[in-house]
Every structure is written in structure tokens, then in C-alpha cells.
C-alpha positions as CSV (number, residue, x, y, z in Angstrom):
1,M,-27.3,118.5,-36.6
2,K,-26.7,117.3,-40.1
3,T,-26.3,113.7,-41.1
4,A,-23.3,112.9,-43.3
5,E,-23.8,111.7,-46.8
6,T,-22.6,108.1,-47.1
7,T,-24.2,106.9,-50.5
8,K,-22.4,108.2,-53.7
9,W,-24.3,110.4,-56.0
10,K,-27.5,110.1,-53.8
11,R,-27.5,113.9,-53.6
12,V,-25.7,116.4,-55.8
13,N,-24.9,120.0,-55.0
14,V,-25.2,122.2,-58.0
15,D,-24.4,125.9,-58.5
16,L,-24.0,128.4,-61.4
17,W,-21.1,130.8,-61.8
18,G,-21.0,133.6,-64.2
19,P,-21.3,135.2,-66.6
20,A,-17.8,136.5,-66.1
21,T,-15.2,137.9,-68.5
22,V,-11.8,136.2,-68.3
23,K,-8.7,137.6,-69.8
24,N,-5.9,135.2,-71.0
25,K,-2.1,136.0,-71.2
26,N,-2.5,137.3,-74.8
27,G,-5.1,139.8,-73.7
28,T,-8.0,138.1,-75.3
29,N,-11.3,138.4,-73.3
30,Y,-13.6,135.4,-73.0
31,K,-17.1,135.4,-71.5
32,I,-17.8,132.2,-69.6
33,Q,-20.6,130.7,-67.4
34,V,-20.2,127.3,-65.7
35,M,-22.1,124.8,-63.6
36,T,-20.4,123.3,-60.7
37,M,-21.5,119.8,-59.4
38,I,-20.3,118.4,-56.2
39,D,-21.0,114.9,-54.6
40,P,-20.9,115.6,-50.8
41,A,-20.3,111.8,-50.0
42,T,-17.0,111.6,-51.9
43,G,-16.0,115.3,-52.5
44,W,-15.9,114.6,-56.2
45,F,-16.5,117.7,-58.3
46,E,-17.1,118.6,-61.9
47,V,-17.2,122.0,-63.7
48,A,-19.1,122.2,-67.0
49,A,-19.4,125.1,-69.5
50,L,-22.9,126.4,-70.0
51,R,-22.7,126.9,-73.7
52,N,-26.4,127.7,-74.4
53,G,-27.1,129.7,-71.2
54,P,-28.4,128.8,-67.8
55,T,-31.6,126.9,-68.8
56,A,-33.2,123.9,-66.9
57,L,-32.6,121.9,-70.1
58,E,-29.0,122.8,-70.3
59,A,-28.4,122.1,-66.6
60,Q,-30.1,118.7,-67.0
61,K,-28.0,117.7,-70.0
62,L,-24.8,118.7,-68.2
63,L,-25.9,116.8,-65.0
64,D,-26.6,113.6,-67.1
65,S,-23.3,113.7,-68.9
């Protein structure tokens, strides 16, 4: 049995998505990579672009910001 989180930002669930190619309405292709961060206590989520690749330093910078 899992205990529910009750303290905000005590734990953060992080995942990486991409690289993926996304095409907009004009037909332009974009390569994107993002990091998702979710606070399980509140359900608050953030999605941030990984501009310099999925490195530990880049992930830490995004999490801190």
C-alpha cells in the first residue's frame, strides 16, 4: 500500500520526453525535447524545453527554475 503525499514539493516526479518531430500548420518541422515535472501532493505540473540536451546539469537547472 502506498502512502499519499501530503507535503507540497517534498517529492517531484520527473520524466523526459523526446526527441520528437512536431509539424505546425504551416508545414514547418521542429525537433523538441522536454522535461515534465509533477508534484504528486498537489497535481501541479510543469513542462520545460531541454534546449541543451538531456544532461544532469540541464535537468537540475530546469528543476531549480
